[in-house]
N, C-alpha and C positions, 0 to 999 in steps of 0.2 A: 422778370419773372411773375407771373400774378399770384394771388394768394392763395388760389384753389391749387395750383400746380406746386406750390411751394409747399403746402399742407401735405398734399401727397407724396412730395418727394421725402420730407421729413417723416410721413408716417411708414415709406418702405425701408428706409434706412434704420428707424428703431425696430423694424420687424427681422431685419439683417442681423442687427446686433443681438437681438433676443435668440434668434435662430443659433447664432453662433456659441451662446452661451451654453455650456456644459450642464445637461439635465440628468436626473437621476431616473435609470429606465424603469418605469412601473414592474412590480410582481404579479405573478399570477394570483389568484385567489387559491385557495387550497382546491385540490382536484384530483385525479385519477393517478394514483403512484405508479410508477413503472419502473421497474429494473432493467440491467443490462449488464453486458460484460465487456471488458476495456482491453484491448490490447498495445502496449506502446514502447518502442525503443526510447528509454529515459534518457540516452547521453545528453541529450540537448535540454534536461529539463531539471527544476529543480524540486523533485520529488511528485508526487500526485495533489496532495493539498493544496489551495488556494493561497497565495502569498503575496504581498503589495510588493511591485515591482520585481517580480521574478516570473520566468516562465514556467508555467506548471501545467500537467495534465487535467486535472479539473478545470485550471483555467481556460485553456483550449476548449473543452468540453461545456463549458458554459458560455462561452462567446458563440461556440457554434449554434447550440440552443437559441441564444439571443437573435443573432442572424436569423435563424430560422422562422421565430415566431415575434420578433420584436418586442420580447419581452424578458427580463431577468428570471431565470430559471437556477434554482439552488443545485447541484450536483452533491450526493453524500456519497463518499467512496467507503469501503469497509476495510482500507489500511491507508496510509499515507506514503509508504516507500520514500527513501533516500533519494537524494539527487543522483541522478545516474544508475538507477535501480531499474531495470526492466519489468514488463508484465507481458502475459499472455492470457492471464486468466482475472484479472482484476474485476472486481464488482460493484456496481454504483447503483443508486436509486434517484429517482427527481420526480417531480410532481408536474402533471399537465392537464389542462383543463379537458373535460370528457367530448367537447367537440372536435379535437383534432386528432390526426392519425398515429399510428404508432406501426409497431412491428415491423415488416422489410421495407415499407415506404419509408418510414422514418430513419432508418439506417442508413437506406440510399442517400437520401438526402444530407444525412449529418456527415457522413464519410465525403460527401461532394465539397464539403464545406469543410471539414478537418485537414490539418497539414497532412503529410503522407507516413509520418511516423507514428500516428495514432488512428486507431480504428474501434469503431463500437461496432458491438453484435449481439444477437440473442435478446434484442429489445422485447419486453413483453408487459402486459399490465401485471402489477401485484394488487392482486385483490384481497388476501390473507389478513387477517386480524389476530393480535395476540389474547393471552387471557383476560388482561384489561382494557380490550378494544383499540390499543395501538396498531396502526398499519405496519406491514411487512417493512424492515429497517436492513440496511445493508450491513450495517455492524452488528447490530444487537441479535439479529438472527443467524449470523454465521455460527457454522461449529468447527471451523478449525482453516488451515491454510497451508498450501504445501509450496515452498521455496526450494528452488534449484541452485546450485552454484555450481558452475563448469569452470575446469582447469583445465591447461595444456602444460604437460610437462617435458621440457627439452628445448630444443630450436631448430630449426625457426619456426613460430609460429605461422599459421595459415594468414594470410590477412584478410580472407572470410571470417576468420574467428573471432578477431583481434577486437571487436565491438561487444561480444558475448563471454569471453574465456579469459581468466585471469592466467596469465603465463608465469610458470614456475622452473627455471633453469635448473639443469642438472650440474651446477657446478660440484655440489657435493653429495652427489650419488641421488638415486631414485627416493622417493618418500617411503617411508615406511607404512606400508597399508597395514599391518597386523597392528601396530602402536597406535594407529589412528582408530583403527575398529575398538581398540581396548580403552581410548579416552571416550569412544562414542558412549560405551557402557555406563561411565559417569554421569551423563549429562540425561538421562532419561528418565521420564516420569515427573512429578510435581518438583520443580527445581528453583532454588533461589537464585536469579538471576542479576542480582546486582552489579556483578562483576562483567558482567556482558554489557550492561544498559550505560549508554552514553547520555550524558546530561545535554540536553536542547539548548540551543542558545538564546530561543527566547518562545514563545507563546504555549507552552506547556502548562505553565500553571506552576510546576515544579522547580523553583529555583536552586534546591540544595542538592546535593551530589547524590546519586542513586545510593551510595552507600549509605547515607543518611535516612533513606526511606525505611518505613517499616516493611518486614518481608513479608506482609501480605499485599505490597503495591509491586514487589518485585519478583515475587514467586510467579514462575509461569509452568505452564504443563507442556512438554517436549514428547510427542507421543512416538516419534519415531525419527532415525536420524540413519539415513543407508548410504553407504559407498559405493559407486560403481566405477568398475573400469571398463571404459567404452573401446578400449585398444588404441594402438598408437599414440601413446602418450596423452589420451583424453580423460580426465576423471569428472565424476560427477556426484557432488553432496545433496542427498535429497532430505529435506528438513520438512517433519509435520510438526507444526505447531498448532494450540488453540488460538493462542493470540501471541505478539511478541513486541517487547521493549525497544527502543529506539536503538537501532544497529543491533540488534542483539543476535541475528543469524550471521551478519557479516563478522560479530565478534567471536564467535563461537566456531566458526571458519577459519579463521586467523589462528584461533588456539590449536585445531585440529592441524593446520598447517605446521605449526611448529611444533607439534608433536611429531609429525612424519619428517622433518627434516631433523629432529634427535635433539633441537635447541629447548624443549621442555619434554619430561619425562610423563608420560602417559599416567603414572600412579600418583603424581602431584597435582593433577588435576581436582581432587574432592577439597584438599589443601587451599588451594587457589581458590575455588570458590567460596569457601567457609570464610577467606577474609574479606570477602564483598569489596574490593578494591579494584577498580578497570585499570589503575596504573600498571597494576603487578601481572598482566595478562599482555601479550603481544598485541599490536595494532588490528585494528580489523582487516579482512580480507577487501581488496579494491572493489567499488561500487560495481563496475561493470560486470562482472563475473556472476552477479546474483539477478535472479529474475523470479517475480511471482508467479508459479503456474498455474493455480488457480485457488479460489475461496472456495469452501464447499458449504452448502447448505441442504437441510434435511426437505425443506419445501421450495418450490419453483422451478420453474426450468424441467416441469416434468420429471423431478427426480434425477436428471444429468449429473449434477454436482452434488450427489448423497455419496458417503465414503463411510464405509464400516469401523475406519481409525476414529472418525470424528464422528459422535453420538449426540452430544449434547450442545445446544445452541449457547452463544458467549454469556446470554444474560437469561440463562435457563436455569430455576431454582433446583436444588435438590430435590428428585421425587417430582419435578414439574412443578409447572408453573412460572412466575416471573419473579426474577432476582430484583427487587425495587432499586435497590441499591446500587445495582450493575448501572441500570438504566439512568440513574440520576448521574453518576461519575462519568458514563459516555458523553451524556448532554453537557455537562459541565465542559470537560476538557478534551473528551476522545481518547483519554489516557488509554482507554483498554482496548484499541485499535492502530497503535502504533506499528512502523514498521512493516 
């Protein structure tokens, strides 16, 4: 082999080795903010938020955007949702350069890349700014959320419902609807939800159990809880909240089911909440019965997701303007946007 050929061979080998090494994908510079709605079957996911070594919905969205644009694009979601929880109306935002397409064209291309259990729609530019000049934000601009928990009471459960409904056998009789509605009356308004909050294993920035948190951290606004009898053994709880602590909605439903089955007295609910101890309450209802139906906003999507129950934005100050402390809290650990 002559010297020139040997040099070329070595150079080619070196280039191949260089290409084989993992390299960070460059991120887009700040561009045009876009918002979108996301639907997903949560059975195969460890929630919405990106996690190392776990399959997540945001991870799939970011992967699809990276494949489409060959750039890393961060997706910010209005809530994390727990592993196994579904969504029909999750909300996200991400930034794209002003020279790329959005809307229906982007929706079509992303859905062609995404797995069949995740879909994105209603993609649009989000040009609005808050009073401090910050752009539209999926977390901070949300006014509230509606969760639905679906139950089947009896046997057998329709196999087509098994992924979205929690089955409650009728071994001890039917659930007491009146008792559950009485318990619901104790859960409305501004509620200290420490007893409904599970401690995260990591990533929340709060290692203490929720009972040790200040009441200001565990107080949540529960705007409505309604129980719907859909007939033929099918029940549904609709839960409207401004924001929720980790596993809060599932823990609320777990308590209501305990009341409905007679294991917990409806009148005991206020005292249980006052103790602020998660261990004194029943276990949470299983994840697969819960769906994030929608996240509400006053601005965006031509008002399609405005709702009279949900008036103020998450980081809106009393009397208008921006609650800067809320903005900082959301920026630090997103504790304001759990579940």
